All heavy atoms as an XYZ file, in Angstrom:
699
protein
N       0.843     -1.181      0.000
C       0.000      0.000      0.000
C       0.886      1.240      0.000
O       1.947      1.252      0.589
C      -0.906     -0.007      1.223
C      -1.749      1.244      1.337
S      -2.729      1.309      2.821
C      -4.187      0.514      2.236
N       0.434      2.276     -0.636
C       1.158      3.534     -0.662
C       1.260      4.075      0.763
O       0.267      4.145      1.478
C       0.414      4.515     -1.569
S       1.210      6.106     -1.702
N       2.427      4.468      1.183
C       2.616      4.950      2.554
C       1.865      6.231      2.844
O       1.569      6.526      3.991
C       4.101      5.183      2.816
C       4.866      3.921      2.924
C       6.283      4.225      3.303
N       7.105      3.078      2.955
C       8.397      3.111      2.822
N       9.039      4.232      3.010
N       9.053      2.040      2.509
N       1.576      7.024      1.827
C       0.897      8.297      2.053
C      -0.598      8.146      2.269
O      -1.235      9.088      2.698
C       1.145      9.241      0.881
C       2.593      9.647      0.790
O       3.291      9.663      1.777
N       3.043      9.943     -0.403
N      -1.150      7.000      1.955
C      -2.573      6.786      2.165
C      -2.747      6.198      3.554
O      -2.258      5.116      3.850
C      -3.180      5.861      1.092
C      -3.027      6.503     -0.287
C      -4.647      5.591      1.391
C      -3.490      5.629     -1.432
N      -3.435      6.914      4.410
C      -3.642      6.500      5.793
C      -4.979      5.804      5.948
O      -5.926      6.081      5.235
C      -3.621      7.717      6.727
C      -2.365      8.528      6.642
C      -1.257      7.864      7.396
N      -0.046      8.645      7.297
C       1.131      8.137      7.025
N       1.266      6.866      6.818
N       2.183      8.905      6.941
N      -5.033      4.922      6.929
C      -6.292      4.264      7.252
C      -7.265      5.323      7.754
O      -6.903      6.175      8.561
C      -6.071      3.215      8.324
C      -7.316      2.453      8.662
C      -7.026      1.299      9.612
O      -5.901      0.850      9.720
N      -8.051      0.851     10.290
N      -8.491      5.287      7.290
C      -9.484      6.294      7.645
C     -10.622      5.734      8.494
O     -11.393      6.500      9.066
C     -10.071      6.917      6.372
C      -9.083      7.627      5.448
C      -9.788      8.108      4.199
C      -8.396      8.766      6.162
N     -10.724      4.431      8.575
C     -11.849      3.805      9.272
C     -11.585      3.676     10.767
O     -10.467      3.422     11.198
C     -12.114      2.423      8.671
C     -13.189      1.664      9.364
N     -14.473      2.117      9.471
C     -13.158      0.477     10.003
C     -15.188      1.241     10.138
N     -14.409      0.232     10.479
N     -12.627      3.835     11.555
C     -12.656      3.568     12.994
C     -11.803      4.550     13.792
O     -11.059      4.168     14.678
C     -12.236      2.124     13.286
C     -12.672      1.691     14.663
O     -13.638      2.206     15.202
N     -11.953      0.757     15.237
N     -11.930      5.834     13.485
C     -11.267      6.872     14.256
C     -12.316      7.764     14.899
O     -13.428      7.915     14.399
C     -10.365      7.735     13.373
C      -9.026      7.125     13.115
C      -8.757      6.523     11.902
C      -8.040      7.145     14.077
C      -7.525      5.957     11.653
C      -6.797      6.577     13.838
C      -6.543      5.980     12.626
N     -11.940      8.338     16.011
C     -12.796      9.309     16.675
C     -12.020     10.610     16.768
O     -10.967     10.635     17.412
C     -13.181      8.814     18.070
C     -14.200      9.716     18.742
O     -15.009     10.308     18.008
O     -14.166      9.827     19.977
N     -12.437     11.677     16.128
C     -13.616     11.804     15.274
C     -13.401     11.109     13.921
O     -12.263     10.873     13.526
C     -13.766     13.311     15.083
C     -12.388     13.849     15.242
C     -11.701     12.937     16.233
N     -14.505     10.795     13.239
C     -14.402     10.103     11.943
C     -13.665     10.957     10.908
O     -13.532     12.163     11.059
C     -15.856      9.894     11.512
C     -16.706     10.303     12.642
C     -15.876     11.050     13.622
N     -13.196     10.302      9.866
C     -12.494     11.001      8.785
C     -13.392     12.073      8.188
O     -14.588     11.855      7.985
C     -12.083     10.008      7.703
N     -12.794     13.225      7.913
C     -13.582     14.308      7.325
C     -13.434     14.307      5.808
O     -12.649     13.539      5.245
C     -13.198     15.661      7.934
C     -11.755     16.024      7.701
O     -11.190     15.745      6.648
N     -11.137     16.657      8.699
N     -14.166     15.171      5.162
C     -14.184     15.218      3.694
C     -12.801     15.516      3.116
O     -12.407     14.942      2.101
C     -15.183     16.284      3.235
C     -15.414     16.317      1.755
C     -16.486     17.314      1.364
O     -17.485     17.441      2.101
O     -16.305     17.963      0.326
N     -12.049     16.390      3.774
C     -10.710     16.734      3.279
C      -9.779     15.526      3.340
O      -9.034     15.265      2.393
C     -10.118     17.874      4.093
C      -8.726     18.265      3.632
C      -8.122     19.366      4.476
O      -8.759     19.905      5.366
N      -6.875     19.698      4.191
N      -9.807     14.765      4.426
C      -8.959     13.575      4.540
C      -9.322     12.541      3.486
O      -8.431     11.908      2.895
C      -9.106     12.954      5.934
C      -8.517     13.795      7.037
C      -8.868     13.261      8.399
O     -10.045     12.965      8.652
O      -7.943     13.135      9.224
N     -10.605     12.376      3.241
C     -11.057     11.420      2.227
C     -10.599     11.868      0.851
O     -10.096     11.072      0.054
C     -12.583     11.252      2.289
C     -12.972     10.559      3.606
C     -13.108     10.490      1.077
C     -14.448     10.532      3.897
N     -10.721     13.152      0.562
C     -10.296     13.668     -0.743
C      -8.780     13.536     -0.921
O      -8.306     13.187     -2.001
C     -10.726     15.120     -0.901
C     -10.330     15.690     -2.237
C     -11.129     16.905     -2.599
N     -10.618     17.553     -3.778
C     -10.706     17.096     -5.020
N     -11.316     15.964     -5.238
N     -10.209     17.759     -6.036
N      -8.000     13.799      0.136
C      -6.551     13.654      0.047
C      -6.154     12.204     -0.220
O      -5.241     11.934     -1.001
C      -5.887     14.173      1.328
C      -5.937     15.677      1.447
C      -5.475     16.187      2.806
O      -5.162     15.361      3.703
O      -5.442     17.411      2.973
N      -6.846     11.271      0.423
C      -6.565      9.856      0.180
C      -6.926      9.479     -1.254
O      -6.191      8.735     -1.917
C      -7.331      8.981      1.172
N      -8.048     10.000     -1.740
C      -8.466      9.729     -3.120
C      -7.452     10.287     -4.109
O      -7.097      9.627     -5.093
C      -9.851     10.329     -3.379
N      -6.956     11.474     -3.844
C      -5.951     12.087     -4.714
C      -4.677     11.249     -4.735
O      -4.112     10.990     -5.805
C      -5.650     13.508     -4.236
C      -4.583     14.282     -5.008
C      -4.972     14.442     -6.477
C      -4.360     15.636     -4.359
N      -4.225     10.787     -3.570
C      -3.034      9.945     -3.514
C      -3.233      8.654     -4.298
O      -2.345      8.204     -5.006
C      -2.664      9.626     -2.065
C      -2.046     10.776     -1.325
C      -0.711     11.175     -1.909
O       0.058     10.353     -2.365
N      -0.430     12.466     -1.900
N      -4.421      8.069     -4.161
C      -4.716      6.830     -4.872
C      -4.665      7.052     -6.391
O      -4.031      6.291     -7.118
C      -6.081      6.293     -4.450
C      -6.498      5.086     -5.232
C      -5.986      3.831     -4.930
C      -7.382      5.188     -6.294
C      -6.347      2.722     -5.657
C      -7.750      4.081     -7.031
C      -7.231      2.855     -6.707
O      -7.587      1.755     -7.446
N      -5.320      8.105     -6.857
C      -5.355      8.378     -8.299
C      -3.947      8.703     -8.805
O      -3.560      8.265     -9.893
C      -6.365      9.499     -8.628
C      -6.268      9.925    -10.084
C      -7.778      9.036     -8.307
N      -3.174      9.426     -8.027
C      -1.793      9.706     -8.417
C      -0.998      8.413     -8.560
O      -0.227      8.244     -9.505
C      -1.113     10.603     -7.383
C      -1.530     12.041     -7.456
C      -0.880     12.821     -6.343
N      -1.137     14.250     -6.489
C      -0.867     15.133     -5.562
N      -0.318     14.764     -4.411
N      -1.135     16.396     -5.761
N      -1.172      7.506     -7.606
C      -0.434      6.250     -7.627
C      -0.831      5.413     -8.841
O       0.016      4.891     -9.554
C      -0.704      5.481     -6.330
C       0.081      4.223     -6.177
C       1.529      4.561     -5.897
C       2.272      3.353     -5.406
N       3.642      3.683     -5.055
N      -2.130      5.289     -9.073
C      -2.623      4.460    -10.167
C      -2.236      5.046    -11.530
O      -1.842      4.313    -12.430
C      -4.160      4.295    -10.063
C      -4.736      3.655    -11.309
C      -4.512      3.466     -8.841
N      -2.324      6.371    -11.646
C      -2.035      7.002    -12.934
C      -0.535      7.163    -13.175
O      -0.107      7.347    -14.311
C      -2.701      8.377    -13.016
O      -2.083      9.293    -12.130
N       0.247      7.133    -12.103
C       1.682      7.332    -12.250
C       2.050      8.784    -12.481
O       3.132      9.093    -12.943
N       1.142      9.678    -12.142
C       1.367     11.096    -12.395
C       0.907     11.923    -11.197
O      -0.199     11.733    -10.702
C       0.575     11.510    -13.631
O       0.606     12.903    -13.806
N       1.753     12.854    -10.754
C       1.332     13.731     -9.664
C       0.544     14.921    -10.184
O      -0.300     15.461     -9.482
C       2.542     14.254     -8.860
O       3.426     14.917     -9.735
C       3.247     13.111     -8.148
N       0.852     15.325    -11.409
C       0.100     16.398    -12.053
C      -0.193     15.976    -13.481
O       0.724     15.832    -14.290
C       0.895     17.691    -12.052
C       0.984     18.328    -10.678
C       1.748     19.611    -10.665
N       1.748     20.290    -11.961
C       1.954     21.572    -12.124
N       2.190     22.309    -11.081
N       1.959     22.101    -13.308
N      -1.459     15.803    -13.809
C      -1.794     15.351    -15.159
C      -1.611     16.467    -16.178
O      -1.631     17.655    -15.843
C      -3.272     14.978    -15.040
C      -3.788     15.856    -13.956
C      -2.648     15.997    -12.980
N      -1.438     16.072    -17.414
C      -1.363     17.053    -18.500
C      -2.742     17.692    -18.678
O      -3.746     17.192    -18.165
C      -0.951     16.366    -19.802
O      -1.973     15.461    -20.203
N      -2.799     18.776    -19.412
C      -4.087     19.442    -19.653
C      -5.067     18.496    -20.331
O      -6.258     18.533    -20.055
C      -3.898     20.699    -20.497
C      -3.299     21.852    -19.737
C      -3.190     23.094    -20.596
O      -2.959     22.994    -21.803
N      -3.355     24.251    -19.977
N      -4.558     17.654    -21.207
C      -5.424     16.717    -21.925
C      -6.067     15.710    -20.981
O      -7.161     15.216    -21.239
C      -4.626     15.985    -22.999
N      -5.391     15.407    -19.860
C      -5.903     14.407    -18.923
C      -6.481     14.998    -17.640
O      -6.939     14.256    -16.776
C      -4.779     13.433    -18.550
C      -4.335     12.621    -19.734
O      -5.142     12.249    -20.579
N      -3.041     12.366    -19.810
N      -6.456     16.312    -17.510
C      -6.866     16.949    -16.262
C      -8.306     16.635    -15.879
O      -8.593     16.333    -14.714
C      -6.666     18.461    -16.353
N      -9.226     16.672    -16.824
C     -10.633     16.418    -16.481
C     -10.845     14.967    -16.067
O     -11.574     14.690    -15.107
C     -11.562     16.797    -17.634
O     -11.293     15.992    -18.761
N     -10.197     14.039    -16.748
C     -10.313     12.624    -16.371
C      -9.715     12.393    -14.985
O     -10.258     11.645    -14.171
C      -9.618     11.743    -17.404
N      -8.590     13.051    -14.701
C      -7.921     12.932    -13.404
C      -8.831     13.444    -12.293
O      -9.040     12.764    -11.275
C      -6.617     13.742    -13.458
C      -5.684     13.503    -12.314
C      -4.740     12.499    -12.371
C      -5.724     14.308    -11.183
C      -3.845     12.294    -11.334
C      -4.848     14.105    -10.142
C      -3.903     13.095    -10.206
N      -9.395     14.635    -12.473
C     -10.284     15.215    -11.460
C     -11.544     14.379    -11.269
O     -12.022     14.193    -10.147
C     -10.661     16.657    -11.826
C      -9.544     17.638    -11.610
C      -9.073     17.645    -10.160
O      -9.833     17.512     -9.218
N      -7.761     17.774     -9.988
N     -12.091     13.886    -12.359
C     -13.284     13.033    -12.271
C     -12.963     11.769    -11.489
O     -13.743     11.336    -10.638
C     -13.799     12.702    -13.675
C     -15.128     11.997    -13.681
C     -15.734     11.866    -15.079
N     -14.804     11.423    -16.107
C     -14.286     12.219    -17.065
N     -14.608     13.493    -17.104
N     -13.459     11.727    -17.960
N     -11.795     11.188    -11.728
C     -11.387      9.981    -10.998
C     -11.235     10.275     -9.511
O     -11.673      9.482     -8.665
C     -10.086      9.435    -11.571
N     -10.647     11.413     -9.168
C     -10.494     11.785     -7.751
C     -11.867     11.903     -7.093
O     -12.090     11.382     -5.993
C      -9.688     13.097     -7.599
C      -9.730     13.595     -6.157
C      -8.256     12.897     -8.053
N     -12.801     12.571     -7.762
C     -14.152     12.737     -7.202
C     -14.856     11.392     -7.026
O     -15.490     11.144     -5.992
C     -14.996     13.656     -8.095
C     -14.504     15.090     -8.124
C     -14.448     15.722     -6.746
O     -15.340     15.482     -5.916
O     -13.467     16.459     -6.493
N     -14.736     10.519     -8.016
C     -15.399      9.219     -7.933
C     -14.794      8.345     -6.840
O     -15.521      7.669     -6.112
C     -15.341      8.517     -9.287
C     -16.227      9.178    -10.325
C     -16.079      8.584    -11.711
O     -15.315      7.600    -11.882
O     -16.721      9.101    -12.636
N     -13.477      8.379     -6.700
C     -12.826      7.596     -5.642
C     -13.215      8.158     -4.276
O     -13.478      7.395     -3.338
C     -11.290      7.576     -5.831
C     -10.591      6.993     -4.617
C     -10.931      6.785     -7.079
N     -13.282      9.475     -4.154
C     -13.683     10.086     -2.882
C     -15.118      9.702     -2.531
O     -15.406      9.374     -1.369
C     -13.537     11.605     -2.965
N     -16.011      9.700     -3.506
C     -17.396      9.306     -3.249
C     -17.485      7.843     -2.837
O     -18.203      7.502     -1.895
C     -18.262      9.563     -4.478
C     -18.501     11.020     -4.762
C     -19.216     11.239     -6.087
O     -19.536     10.299     -6.798
N     -19.438     12.500     -6.428
N     -16.745      6.983     -3.526
C     -16.747      5.560     -3.181
C     -16.178      5.343     -1.781
O     -16.684      4.523     -1.009
C     -15.952      4.766     -4.216
N     -15.143      6.088     -1.436
C     -14.541      5.971     -0.114
C     -15.510      6.424      0.961
O     -15.634      5.775      2.011
C     -13.235      6.794     -0.047
O     -12.346      6.321     -1.057
C     -12.581      6.677      1.312
N     -16.204      7.512      0.719
C     -17.197      8.005      1.676
C     -18.289      6.965      1.896
O     -18.663      6.672      3.041
C     -17.811      9.326      1.187
O     -16.763     10.288      1.061
C     -18.858      9.843      2.157
N     -18.792      6.371      0.809
C     -19.817      5.325      0.940
C     -19.285      4.141      1.733
O     -19.961      3.612      2.615
C     -20.285      4.857     -0.433
C     -21.296      5.760     -1.086
C     -21.953      5.102     -2.286
N     -21.003      4.543     -3.232
C     -20.449      5.218     -4.233
N     -20.750      6.491     -4.406
N     -19.609      4.640     -5.055
N     -18.061      3.720      1.422
C     -17.458      2.597      2.121
C     -17.347      2.878      3.617
O     -17.751      2.059      4.445
C     -16.077      2.296      1.545
C     -15.264      1.223      2.276
C     -15.946     -0.138      2.165
C     -13.857      1.168      1.732
N     -16.800      4.035      3.974
C     -16.634      4.363      5.385
C     -17.972      4.470      6.104
O     -18.078      4.099      7.279
C     -15.840      5.668      5.540
C     -14.382      5.605      5.102
C     -13.746      6.986      5.175
C     -13.610      4.593      5.929
N     -18.995      4.960      5.413
C     -20.337      5.061      6.009
C     -20.948      3.689      6.270
O     -21.725      3.522      7.215
C     -21.275      5.869      5.111
C     -20.938      7.353      5.105
O     -20.177      7.803      5.996
O     -21.422      8.056      4.194
N     -20.609      2.701      5.454
C     -21.232      1.383      5.551
C     -20.439      0.380      6.380
O     -20.983     -0.641      6.796
C     -21.470      0.828      4.152
C     -22.486      1.644      3.371
C     -22.647      1.181      1.939
O     -22.097      0.112      1.574
O     -23.319      1.888      1.177
N     -19.161      0.637      6.640
C     -18.364     -0.297      7.428
C     -18.823     -0.314      8.884
O     -19.161      0.722      9.445
C     -16.874      0.086      7.382
C     -16.155     -0.151      6.074
C     -14.740      0.394      6.151
C     -16.125     -1.627      5.723
N     -18.837     -1.501      9.477
C     -19.185     -1.644     10.890
C     -18.045     -2.371     11.593
O     -17.333     -3.171     10.986
C     -20.509     -2.414     11.088
C     -21.675     -1.630     10.534
C     -20.443     -3.781     10.448
N     -17.889     -2.080     12.866
C     -16.848     -2.732     13.650
C     -17.276     -2.783     15.106
O     -18.046     -1.938     15.563
C     -15.497     -2.004     13.519
O     -14.511     -2.734     14.246
C     -15.563     -0.598     14.049
N     -16.782     -3.779     15.803
C     -17.053     -3.856     17.241
C     -15.853     -3.334     18.022
O     -15.910     -3.221     19.249
C     -17.357     -5.300     17.637
O     -16.257     -6.133     17.314
N     -14.775     -3.011     17.341
C     -13.570     -2.500     17.995
C     -13.788     -1.051     18.434
O     -14.506     -0.295     17.770
C     -12.388     -2.569     17.041
N     -13.176     -0.670     19.530
C     -13.301      0.731     19.960
C     -12.588      1.658     18.972
O     -11.594      1.270     18.352
C     -12.617      0.757     21.327
C     -11.725     -0.436     21.343
C     -12.345     -1.458     20.436
N     -13.111      2.849     18.830
C     -12.508      3.826     17.920
C     -11.124      4.210     18.418
O     -10.883      4.315     19.618
C     -13.394      5.068     17.828
N     -10.217      4.402     17.469
C      -8.846      4.781     17.809
C      -8.724      6.298     17.908
O      -9.460      7.038     17.264
C      -7.887      4.256     16.753
C      -7.783      2.750     16.785
C      -6.787      2.285     15.764
N      -7.223      2.721     14.437
C      -7.630      1.898     13.494
N      -7.634      0.617     13.689
N      -8.021      2.364     12.334
N      -7.745      6.707     18.692
C      -7.462      8.119     18.888
C      -6.448      8.573     17.844
O      -5.386      7.966     17.698
C      -6.917      8.323     20.308
C      -6.664      9.775     20.618
O      -5.801     10.394     20.021
N      -7.424     10.296     21.553
N      -6.742      9.636     17.127
C      -5.868     10.125     16.065
C      -4.494     10.538     16.578
O      -3.482     10.273     15.945
C      -6.503     11.321     15.354
C      -7.669     10.942     14.507
C      -8.216     12.174     13.804
N      -9.405     11.824     13.063
C      -9.382     11.201     11.895
N      -8.257     10.879     11.338
N     -10.507     10.902     11.282
N      -4.460     11.217     17.712
C      -3.182     11.693     18.246
C      -2.286     10.526     18.649
O      -1.078     10.556     18.419
C      -3.404     12.626     19.440
C      -3.966     13.982     19.055
C      -5.457     13.946     18.753
O      -6.167     13.079     19.315
O      -5.909     14.760     17.937
N      -2.862      9.507     19.245
C      -2.081      8.335     19.659
C      -1.521      7.630     18.426
O      -0.338      7.261     18.393
C      -2.945      7.366     20.502
C      -2.229      6.045     20.730
C      -3.328      8.017     21.819
N      -2.339      7.455     17.403
C      -1.881      6.798     16.174
C      -0.806      7.628     15.476
O       0.165      7.086     14.949
C      -3.056      6.537     15.226
C      -4.055      5.539     15.760
C      -3.461      4.170     16.019
O      -2.636      3.695     15.208
O      -3.816      3.571     17.045
N      -0.951      8.948     15.473
C       0.058      9.821     14.861
C       1.380      9.712     15.617
O       2.454      9.677     15.004
C      -0.434     11.264     14.831
N       1.313      9.640     16.944
C       2.535      9.489     17.744
C       3.221      8.162     17.440
O       4.450      8.095     17.342
C       2.203      9.594     19.232
N       2.442      7.104     17.261
C       3.016      5.802     16.898
C       3.710      5.859     15.548
O       4.795      5.306     15.370
C       1.927      4.725     16.875
C       1.454      4.315     18.230
C       0.407      3.240     18.119
N      -0.158      2.967     19.429
C      -1.311      2.383     19.640
N      -2.046      1.980     18.617
N      -1.746      2.183     20.860
N       3.081      6.520     14.574
C       3.697      6.653     13.247
C       5.000      7.436     13.330
O       5.987      7.073     12.695
C       2.734      7.337     12.271
C       1.654      6.441     11.745
C       0.963      7.036     10.535
N       0.497      8.389     10.725
C      -0.718      8.725     11.158
N      -1.598      7.786     11.460
N      -1.056      9.988     11.281
N       4.991      8.516     14.109
C       6.219      9.311     14.258
C       7.327      8.490     14.911
O       8.486      8.570     14.512
C       5.936     10.573     15.064
C       5.210     11.654     14.276
C       5.194     12.969     15.008
N       4.480     12.911     16.276
C       3.174     13.088     16.444
N       2.414     13.338     15.388
N       2.632     13.026     17.636
N       6.973      7.693     15.928
C       7.973      6.864     16.611
C       8.549      5.817     15.659
O       9.766      5.597     15.633
C       7.347      6.193     17.835
N       7.694      5.176     14.855
C       8.185      4.195     13.875
C       9.090      4.852     12.849
O      10.135      4.322     12.482
C       7.007      3.514     13.179
C       6.350      2.431     13.989
C       5.416      1.575     13.138
N       4.431      2.354     12.408
C       3.183      2.581     12.822
N       2.764      2.108     13.966
N       2.359      3.289     12.078
N       8.706      6.034     12.417
C       9.500      6.762     11.431
C      10.843      7.159     12.023
O      11.887      7.012     11.367
C       8.749      8.006     10.959
O       9.513      8.724     10.054
N      10.861      7.643     13.245
C      12.119      8.034     13.893
C      13.043      6.836     14.051
O      14.245      6.945     13.804
C      11.825      8.663     15.252
N      12.468      5.694     14.417
C      13.284      4.485     14.570
C      13.829      4.020     13.223
O      14.972      3.583     13.121
C      12.459      3.376     15.224
N      13.029      4.142     12.181
C      13.435      3.697     10.855
C      14.558      4.563     10.294
O      15.479      4.069      9.652
C      12.235      3.738      9.916
C      12.520      3.198      8.546
C      11.306      3.225      7.619
N      10.066      2.996      8.312
C       8.939      3.687      8.097
N       8.901      4.640      7.199
N       7.846      3.408      8.766
N      14.481      5.852     10.514
C      15.442      6.773      9.903
C      16.539      7.226     10.862
O      17.340      8.089     10.516
C      14.720      7.989      9.321
C      13.766      7.603      8.216
C      12.397      7.748      8.360
C      14.244      7.071      7.029
C      11.526      7.370      7.356
C      13.385      6.688      6.015
C      12.032      6.858      6.192
O      11.170      6.501      5.189
N      16.597      6.658     12.041
C      17.590      7.067     13.041
C      18.996      6.617     12.674
O      19.973      7.190     13.131
C      17.219      6.520     14.410
N      19.100      5.596     11.892
C      20.423      5.035     11.557
C      21.220      5.926     10.728
O      21.681      6.825     10.567
C      20.256      3.741     10.777
């Protein structure tokens, strides 16, 4: 999985529209192999981002879990600690 795409499910507070759109943009960038599409592909790129964001929103709305919601700050601290350990060498 692309490292820039973060898990969005089961957080308190839930993922907001901006986080979902950023994840959709990262996904479309990864799949297309382009961070900035040419003018000829710009409309297709934007349409793909919107469709992926809509699908992600539907998915997150429909997922159910019995696990307690995770805290964003705690998860961010864990990611920072893993990153520091990885790049400390």
